N, C-alpha and C positions, 0 to 999 in steps of 0.2 A: 518465459510464459507471460501471461497477462499481468500477473501481480508485479513483476519487475517493471513493466512499462508504467503501471499505475503508481507505484511507489516513487519512481523517478519524476513523475509529474507533480506529486504533492510535496516532495521534500527537496530542499536545496542544501541544508547544512549537514544533517545527520543521515545522509542517504545510506551509508553502510550499516548503521544501527537499524534503520527501518527495513532494509533488505534482509538483514539477519533475522529479525523478528518474523517477517513475512515468510521467508523460506523455512525457518524452524517450525512455524505453525503448520505449513504444508507437510513437512516431514512427520510431525507428531500425529496429525490427522491420518497420514498414511500408515502409521503404526497402530492406531486405535481402531480405525474403520474395519479392518479384517477381523479383529476380535469381536466387534459388535455384530458383524455379519455371521460369524461362527455361532454366537449366542442365539441370534435370530433363527439360524438354521435348525438348531436343536428344538426351539419352541414353536416354530411355524413351518408351514409347507413352503416349498420353493416359490410358488406363485406369490404368496404373501410377502416373502422376503424380498422379492423383486419389487413389489409395489411399495413396501416400506423404504427400501433403498432409493427408489425413484422419488418418493416423497421427501426424503432427507436431502437429496440432491437439489430438488426444486426449491425447497425452503432455503438452503444455503445460497443458491444462486439468486433468489429474490432478495434476501437480506443484503447480499453484496451489491446488487443493482440499486437497491433503495439507499444504501449508504454512499454510493458513488455520487459525488457532486462536483460541479466545475470548480477548478482551483480559484477562479476569480471571486467566488463567494467568500473566500477566506482571506483575501488580501486586505491589508490595512490601507485605507485611503491616505494619501499624502496631501498635507495642506500646502497649497502653492505659496502662501504668505510666509512660510518659515524661512528664515535667513540661513544661508549655508555657513558652516563653520569654516572660517578662513584658514584654520590649521589643517584641515583635511585636504588631501590631494584628489584631483579628478583622475579618471581613468587614463586620460591622455598624458597627464603629468607622471603617473606611475609608469606608463610605457616608456616615456623618455628617460626616466631615472633608471629603469632596469636595463635599457640599452647602453647607458653610460658605463655600467659596471661590466 
């Protein structure tokens, strides 16, 4: 679904944890929402229940759309004047070392 795509765009290190939270939230909402609709059906007519449900869906969608921001807004700028650590290996050096083993 869309939440898997969005979570993968925002997270690099703890993707599993983020996906677990996102999917658990969807599951919990899936358990709670029918109970809410059942309570609404007792207190309101069917037409009002449909309008309330549509309103809840629109509000949830708008909140999600408003919170969605490009990933580039959250990136930390790198200072070009910073010296590289001589003890760290570059990606190419890591590839060469792993091929040797």
